Predicted model as a PDB file, atoms N, CA, C, CB and O in Angstrom, pLDDT in the B-factor column:
MODEL        1                                                                  
ATOM      1  N   GLU A   1     -33.092 -75.244-104.185  1.00 76.00           N  
ATOM      2  CA  GLU A   1     -33.872 -76.451-104.018  1.00 76.00           C  
ATOM      3  C   GLU A   1     -33.857 -76.939-102.579  1.00 76.00           C  
ATOM      4  CB  GLU A   1     -33.359 -77.528-104.934  1.00 76.00           C  
ATOM      5  O   GLU A   1     -34.109 -78.115-102.315  1.00 76.00           O  
ATOM      6  N   GLN A   2     -33.565 -76.045-101.655  1.00 80.00           N  
ATOM      7  CA  GLN A   2     -33.489 -76.420-100.249  1.00 80.00           C  
ATOM      8  C   GLN A   2     -34.869 -76.633 -99.678  1.00 80.00           C  
ATOM      9  CB  GLN A   2     -32.749 -75.362 -99.448  1.00 80.00           C  
ATOM     10  O   GLN A   2     -35.803 -75.894 -99.990  1.00 80.00           O  
ATOM     11  N   GLU A   3     -34.995 -77.635 -98.847  1.00 85.00           N  
ATOM     12  CA  GLU A   3     -36.237 -77.893 -98.108  1.00 85.00           C  
ATOM     13  C   GLU A   3     -35.925 -77.859 -96.633  1.00 85.00           C  
ATOM     14  CB  GLU A   3     -36.876 -79.259 -98.509  1.00 85.00           C  
ATOM     15  O   GLU A   3     -34.836 -78.250 -96.213  1.00 85.00           O  
ATOM     16  N   VAL A   4     -36.873 -77.396 -95.845  1.00 85.00           N  
ATOM     17  CA  VAL A   4     -36.738 -77.412 -94.396  1.00 85.00           C  
ATOM     18  C   VAL A   4     -37.862 -78.256 -93.834  1.00 85.00           C  
ATOM     19  CB  VAL A   4     -36.761 -75.970 -93.799  1.00 85.00           C  
ATOM     20  O   VAL A   4     -39.036 -78.036 -94.133  1.00 85.00           O  
ATOM     21  N   VAL A   5     -37.489 -79.217 -93.023  1.00 89.00           N  
ATOM     22  CA  VAL A   5     -38.455 -80.083 -92.346  1.00 89.00           C  
ATOM     23  C   VAL A   5     -38.177 -79.964 -90.858  1.00 89.00           C  
ATOM     24  CB  VAL A   5     -38.357 -81.587 -92.839  1.00 89.00           C  
ATOM     25  O   VAL A   5     -37.031 -80.096 -90.429  1.00 89.00           O  
ATOM     26  N   VAL A   6     -39.195 -79.719 -90.082  1.00 88.00           N  
ATOM     27  CA  VAL A   6     -39.037 -79.588 -88.638  1.00 88.00           C  
ATOM     28  C   VAL A   6     -39.849 -80.665 -87.957  1.00 88.00           C  
ATOM     29  CB  VAL A   6     -39.466 -78.184 -88.147  1.00 88.00           C  
ATOM     30  O   VAL A   6     -40.994 -80.924 -88.329  1.00 88.00           O  
ATOM     31  N   GLY A   7     -39.259 -81.283 -86.971  1.00 90.00           N  
ATOM     32  CA  GLY A   7     -39.959 -82.312 -86.210  1.00 90.00           C  
ATOM     33  C   GLY A   7     -39.275 -82.522 -84.879  1.00 90.00           C  
ATOM     34  O   GLY A   7     -38.276 -81.874 -84.567  1.00 90.00           O  
ATOM     35  N   THR A   8     -39.806 -83.409 -84.123  1.00 91.00           N  
ATOM     36  CA  THR A   8     -39.189 -83.791 -82.855  1.00 91.00           C  
ATOM     37  C   THR A   8     -38.368 -85.050 -83.098  1.00 91.00           C  
ATOM     38  CB  THR A   8     -40.267 -84.022 -81.733  1.00 91.00           C  
ATOM     39  O   THR A   8     -38.440 -85.636 -84.178  1.00 91.00           O  
ATOM     40  N   LEU A   9     -37.596 -85.466 -82.116  1.00 91.00           N  
ATOM     41  CA  LEU A   9     -36.854 -86.718 -82.264  1.00 91.00           C  
ATOM     42  C   LEU A   9     -37.806 -87.894 -82.495  1.00 91.00           C  
ATOM     43  CB  LEU A   9     -35.986 -86.974 -81.019  1.00 91.00           C  
ATOM     44  O   LEU A   9     -37.437 -88.889 -83.119  1.00 91.00           O  
ATOM     45  N   GLU A  10     -38.993 -87.771 -82.003  1.00 95.00           N  
ATOM     46  CA  GLU A  10     -39.988 -88.827 -82.175  1.00 95.00           C  
ATOM     47  C   GLU A  10     -40.547 -88.861 -83.595  1.00 95.00           C  
ATOM     48  CB  GLU A  10     -41.121 -88.641 -81.182  1.00 95.00           C  
ATOM     49  O   GLU A  10     -40.877 -89.935 -84.096  1.00 95.00           O  
ATOM     50  N   THR A  11     -40.660 -87.697 -84.258  1.00 95.00           N  
ATOM     51  CA  THR A  11     -41.336 -87.635 -85.556  1.00 95.00           C  
ATOM     52  C   THR A  11     -40.420 -87.405 -86.755  1.00 95.00           C  
ATOM     53  CB  THR A  11     -42.347 -86.559 -85.522  1.00 95.00           C  
ATOM     54  O   THR A  11     -40.873 -87.523 -87.893  1.00 95.00           O  
ATOM     55  N   ILE A  12     -39.150 -87.081 -86.536  1.00 91.00           N  
ATOM     56  CA  ILE A  12     -38.309 -86.639 -87.636  1.00 91.00           C  
ATOM     57  C   ILE A  12     -38.046 -87.726 -88.678  1.00 91.00           C  
ATOM     58  CB  ILE A  12     -37.009 -86.142 -87.097  1.00 91.00           C  
ATOM     59  O   ILE A  12     -37.876 -87.408 -89.855  1.00 91.00           O  
ATOM     60  N   VAL A  13     -38.007 -88.978 -88.287  1.00 91.00           N  
ATOM     61  CA  VAL A  13     -37.802 -90.051 -89.273  1.00 91.00           C  
ATOM     62  C   VAL A  13     -38.954 -90.067 -90.265  1.00 91.00           C  
ATOM     63  CB  VAL A  13     -37.673 -91.432 -88.573  1.00 91.00           C  
ATOM     64  O   VAL A  13     -38.729 -90.125 -91.474  1.00 91.00           O  
ATOM     65  N   GLU A  14     -40.151 -90.017 -89.781  1.00 93.00           N  
ATOM     66  CA  GLU A  14     -41.322 -90.010 -90.661  1.00 93.00           C  
ATOM     67  C   GLU A  14     -41.379 -88.737 -91.493  1.00 93.00           C  
ATOM     68  CB  GLU A  14     -42.606 -90.157 -89.842  1.00 93.00           C  
ATOM     69  O   GLU A  14     -41.687 -88.790 -92.683  1.00 93.00           O  
ATOM     70  N   GLU A  15     -41.087 -87.595 -90.882  1.00 91.00           N  
ATOM     71  CA  GLU A  15     -41.145 -86.309 -91.576  1.00 91.00           C  
ATOM     72  C   GLU A  15     -40.128 -86.209 -92.711  1.00 91.00           C  
ATOM     73  CB  GLU A  15     -40.917 -85.184 -90.590  1.00 91.00           C  
ATOM     74  O   GLU A  15     -40.382 -85.541 -93.713  1.00 91.00           O  
ATOM     75  N   SER A  16     -38.990 -86.862 -92.562  1.00 91.00           N  
ATOM     76  CA  SER A  16     -37.896 -86.678 -93.515  1.00 91.00           C  
ATOM     77  C   SER A  16     -37.632 -87.876 -94.417  1.00 91.00           C  
ATOM     78  CB  SER A  16     -36.655 -86.354 -92.777  1.00 91.00           C  
ATOM     79  O   SER A  16     -36.674 -87.853 -95.190  1.00 91.00           O  
ATOM     80  N   LYS A  17     -38.427 -88.889 -94.344  1.00 91.00           N  
ATOM     81  CA  LYS A  17     -38.103 -90.123 -95.077  1.00 91.00           C  
ATOM     82  C   LYS A  17     -38.125 -89.976 -96.599  1.00 91.00           C  
ATOM     83  CB  LYS A  17     -39.064 -91.201 -94.683  1.00 91.00           C  
ATOM     84  O   LYS A  17     -37.509 -90.795 -97.281  1.00 91.00           O  
ATOM     85  N   ASN A  18     -38.793 -88.989 -97.156  1.00 91.00           N  
ATOM     86  CA  ASN A  18     -38.848 -88.817 -98.604  1.00 91.00           C  
ATOM     87  C   ASN A  18     -37.916 -87.726 -99.119  1.00 91.00           C  
ATOM     88  CB  ASN A  18     -40.251 -88.506 -99.020  1.00 91.00           C  
ATOM     89  O   ASN A  18     -37.987 -87.365-100.293  1.00 91.00           O  
ATOM     90  N   LEU A  19     -37.050 -87.196 -98.272  1.00 91.00           N  
ATOM     91  CA  LEU A  19     -36.122 -86.160 -98.700  1.00 91.00           C  
ATOM     92  C   LEU A  19     -34.985 -86.779 -99.515  1.00 91.00           C  
ATOM     93  CB  LEU A  19     -35.562 -85.394 -97.482  1.00 91.00           C  
ATOM     94  O   LEU A  19     -34.518 -87.875 -99.205  1.00 91.00           O  
ATOM     95  N   PRO A  20     -34.545 -86.074-100.554  1.00 91.00           N  
ATOM     96  CA  PRO A  20     -33.384 -86.572-101.303  1.00 91.00           C  
ATOM     97  C   PRO A  20     -32.111 -86.372-100.482  1.00 91.00           C  
ATOM     98  CB  PRO A  20     -33.263 -85.854-102.678  1.00 91.00           C  
ATOM     99  O   PRO A  20     -32.056 -85.494 -99.621  1.00 91.00           O  
ATOM    100  N   THR A  21     -31.112 -87.166-100.744  1.00 89.00           N  
ATOM    101  CA  THR A  21     -29.840 -87.023-100.040  1.00 89.00           C  
ATOM    102  C   THR A  21     -28.938 -86.086-100.801  1.00 89.00           C  
ATOM    103  CB  THR A  21     -29.158 -88.383 -99.847  1.00 89.00           C  
ATOM    104  O   THR A  21     -29.129 -85.924-102.006  1.00 89.00           O  
ATOM    105  N   PRO A  22     -27.975 -85.466-100.175  1.00 91.00           N  
ATOM    106  CA  PRO A  22     -27.621 -85.532 -98.760  1.00 91.00           C  
ATOM    107  C   PRO A  22     -28.568 -84.696 -97.905  1.00 91.00           C  
ATOM    108  CB  PRO A  22     -26.185 -85.065 -98.554  1.00 91.00           C  
ATOM    109  O   PRO A  22     -29.234 -83.785 -98.396  1.00 91.00           O  
ATOM    110  N   VAL A  23     -28.611 -85.024 -96.625  1.00 89.00           N  
ATOM    111  CA  VAL A  23     -29.487 -84.352 -95.670  1.00 89.00           C  
ATOM    112  C   VAL A  23     -28.644 -83.869 -94.492  1.00 89.00           C  
ATOM    113  CB  VAL A  23     -30.634 -85.302 -95.188  1.00 89.00           C  
ATOM    114  O   VAL A  23     -27.749 -84.578 -94.030  1.00 89.00           O  
ATOM    115  N   MET A  24     -28.928 -82.678 -94.016  1.00 88.00           N  
ATOM    116  CA  MET A  24     -28.281 -82.162 -92.813  1.00 88.00           C  
ATOM    117  C   MET A  24     -29.343 -82.077 -91.721  1.00 88.00           C  
ATOM    118  CB  MET A  24     -27.608 -80.758 -93.071  1.00 88.00           C  
ATOM    119  O   MET A  24     -30.443 -81.572 -91.946  1.00 88.00           O  
ATOM    120  N   ILE A  25     -29.004 -82.571 -90.552  1.00 87.00           N  
ATOM    121  CA  ILE A  25     -29.931 -82.535 -89.421  1.00 87.00           C  
ATOM    122  C   ILE A  25     -29.351 -81.629 -88.349  1.00 87.00           C  
ATOM    123  CB  ILE A  25     -30.197 -83.965 -88.857  1.00 87.00           C  
ATOM    124  O   ILE A  25     -28.194 -81.779 -87.956  1.00 87.00           O  
ATOM    125  N   VAL A  26     -30.158 -80.689 -87.879  1.00 88.00           N  
ATOM    126  CA  VAL A  26     -29.758 -79.792 -86.801  1.00 88.00           C  
ATOM    127  C   VAL A  26     -30.618 -80.132 -85.595  1.00 88.00           C  
ATOM    128  CB  VAL A  26     -29.911 -78.278 -87.211  1.00 88.00           C  
ATOM    129  O   VAL A  26     -31.844 -80.182 -85.687  1.00 88.00           O  
ATOM    130  N   ILE A  27     -29.968 -80.363 -84.470  1.00 89.00           N  
ATOM    131  CA  ILE A  27     -30.673 -80.775 -83.257  1.00 89.00           C  
ATOM    132  C   ILE A  27     -30.357 -79.786 -82.148  1.00 89.00           C  
ATOM    133  CB  ILE A  27     -30.280 -82.223 -82.838  1.00 89.00           C  
ATOM    134  O   ILE A  27     -29.205 -79.392 -81.968  1.00 89.00           O  
ATOM    135  N   GLY A  28     -31.372 -79.390 -81.412  1.00 89.00           N  
ATOM    136  CA  GLY A  28     -31.146 -78.544 -80.247  1.00 89.00           C  
ATOM    137  C   GLY A  28     -31.924 -77.246 -80.300  1.00 89.00           C  
ATOM    138  O   GLY A  28     -32.732 -77.019 -81.200  1.00 89.00           O  
ATOM    139  N   GLU A  29     -31.667 -76.411 -79.332  1.00 88.00           N  
ATOM    140  CA  GLU A  29     -32.379 -75.150 -79.182  1.00 88.00           C  
ATOM    141  C   GLU A  29     -32.146 -74.204 -80.352  1.00 88.00           C  
ATOM    142  CB  GLU A  29     -31.969 -74.481 -77.901  1.00 88.00           C  
ATOM    143  O   GLU A  29     -32.979 -73.337 -80.613  1.00 88.00           O  
ATOM    144  N   VAL A  30     -31.029 -74.352 -81.061  1.00 87.00           N  
ATOM    145  CA  VAL A  30     -30.736 -73.472 -82.187  1.00 87.00           C  
ATOM    146  C   VAL A  30     -31.814 -73.563 -83.269  1.00 87.00           C  
ATOM    147  CB  VAL A  30     -29.374 -73.814 -82.778  1.00 87.00           C  
ATOM    148  O   VAL A  30     -31.980 -72.623 -84.046  1.00 87.00           O  
ATOM    149  N   VAL A  31     -32.533 -74.655 -83.331  1.00 86.00           N  
ATOM    150  CA  VAL A  31     -33.615 -74.809 -84.311  1.00 86.00           C  
ATOM    151  C   VAL A  31     -34.682 -73.738 -84.094  1.00 86.00           C  
ATOM    152  CB  VAL A  31     -34.244 -76.221 -84.214  1.00 86.00           C  
ATOM    153  O   VAL A  31     -35.325 -73.306 -85.050  1.00 86.00           O  
ATOM    154  N   ASN A  32     -34.872 -73.314 -82.872  1.00 85.00           N  
ATOM    155  CA  ASN A  32     -35.864 -72.284 -82.575  1.00 85.00           C  
ATOM    156  C   ASN A  32     -35.508 -70.928 -83.173  1.00 85.00           C  
ATOM    157  CB  ASN A  32     -36.026 -72.147 -81.085  1.00 85.00           C  
ATOM    158  O   ASN A  32     -36.366 -70.048 -83.250  1.00 85.00           O  
ATOM    159  N   LEU A  33     -34.264 -70.742 -83.597  1.00 86.00           N  
ATOM    160  CA  LEU A  33     -33.824 -69.479 -84.188  1.00 86.00           C  
ATOM    161  C   LEU A  33     -34.047 -69.428 -85.694  1.00 86.00           C  
ATOM    162  CB  LEU A  33     -32.363 -69.252 -83.887  1.00 86.00           C  
ATOM    163  O   LEU A  33     -33.794 -68.389 -86.304  1.00 86.00           O  
ATOM    164  N   ARG A  34     -34.504 -70.493 -86.307  1.00 81.00           N  
ATOM    165  CA  ARG A  34     -34.586 -70.552 -87.768  1.00 81.00           C  
ATOM    166  C   ARG A  34     -35.489 -69.485 -88.365  1.00 81.00           C  
ATOM    167  CB  ARG A  34     -35.072 -71.903 -88.194  1.00 81.00           C  
ATOM    168  O   ARG A  34     -35.232 -69.043 -89.485  1.00 81.00           O  
ATOM    169  N   ASP A  35     -36.523 -69.057 -87.677  1.00 79.00           N  
ATOM    170  CA  ASP A  35     -37.377 -67.989 -88.194  1.00 79.00           C  
ATOM    171  C   ASP A  35     -36.658 -66.644 -88.226  1.00 79.00           C  
ATOM    172  CB  ASP A  35     -38.636 -67.877 -87.354  1.00 79.00           C  
ATOM    173  O   ASP A  35     -36.979 -65.790 -89.053  1.00 79.00           O  
ATOM    174  N   LYS A  36     -35.692 -66.450 -87.336  1.00 82.00           N  
ATOM    175  CA  LYS A  36     -34.944 -65.192 -87.291  1.00 82.00           C  
ATOM    176  C   LYS A  36     -33.821 -65.153 -88.311  1.00 82.00           C  
ATOM    177  CB  LYS A  36     -34.377 -64.971 -85.907  1.00 82.00           C  
ATOM    178  O   LYS A  36     -33.460 -64.075 -88.782  1.00 82.00           O  
ATOM    179  N   ILE A  37     -33.259 -66.302 -88.666  1.00 78.00           N  
ATOM    180  CA  ILE A  37     -32.090 -66.326 -89.541  1.00 78.00           C  
ATOM    181  C   ILE A  37     -32.366 -67.004 -90.887  1.00 78.00           C  
ATOM    182  CB  ILE A  37     -30.948 -67.031 -88.845  1.00 78.00           C  
ATOM    183  O   ILE A  37     -31.442 -67.525 -91.511  1.00 78.00           O  
ATOM    184  N   LYS A  38     -33.582 -67.006 -91.327  1.00 71.00           N  
ATOM    185  CA  LYS A  38     -33.942 -67.699 -92.577  1.00 71.00           C  
ATOM    186  C   LYS A  38     -33.607 -66.863 -93.809  1.00 71.00           C  
ATOM    187  CB  LYS A  38     -35.434 -68.042 -92.581  1.00 71.00           C  
ATOM    188  O   LYS A  38     -34.498 -66.519 -94.585  1.00 71.00           O  
ATOM    189  N   TRP A  39     -32.356 -66.542 -93.990  1.00 67.00           N  
ATOM    190  CA  TRP A  39     -31.884 -65.738 -95.102  1.00 67.00           C  
ATOM    191  C   TRP A  39     -32.020 -66.457 -96.442  1.00 67.00           C  
ATOM    192  CB  TRP A  39     -30.448 -65.348 -94.876  1.00 67.00           C  
ATOM    193  O   TRP A  39     -31.976 -65.814 -97.491  1.00 67.00           O  
ATOM    194  N   PHE A  40     -32.185 -67.776 -96.424  1.00 62.00           N  
ATOM    195  CA  PHE A  40     -32.211 -68.548 -97.652  1.00 62.00           C  
ATOM    196  C   PHE A  40     -33.605 -68.670 -98.240  1.00 62.00           C  
ATOM    197  CB  PHE A  40     -31.649 -69.911 -97.407  1.00 62.00           C  
ATOM    198  O   PHE A  40     -33.735 -69.152 -99.365  1.00 62.00           O  
ATOM    199  N   ASN A  41     -34.648 -68.262 -97.544  1.00 57.00           N  
ATOM    200  CA  ASN A  41     -36.017 -68.391 -98.059  1.00 57.00           C  
ATOM    201  C   ASN A  41     -36.362 -67.277 -98.995  1.00 57.00           C  
ATOM    202  CB  ASN A  41     -37.012 -68.423 -96.931  1.00 57.00           C  
ATOM    203  O   ASN A  41     -37.475 -67.232 -99.518  1.00 57.00           O  
TER     204      ASN A  41                                                      
ENDMDL                                                                          
END                                                                             
């Protein structure tokens, strides 16, 4: 039941406001690697 939401610091509040808790937020350049390491999809 995992969801992935991607946004900028400017947009992430709006993008994630309807997500159920708990929520994990990853910030930084490592987010750009998610397409390479998306083993959970």
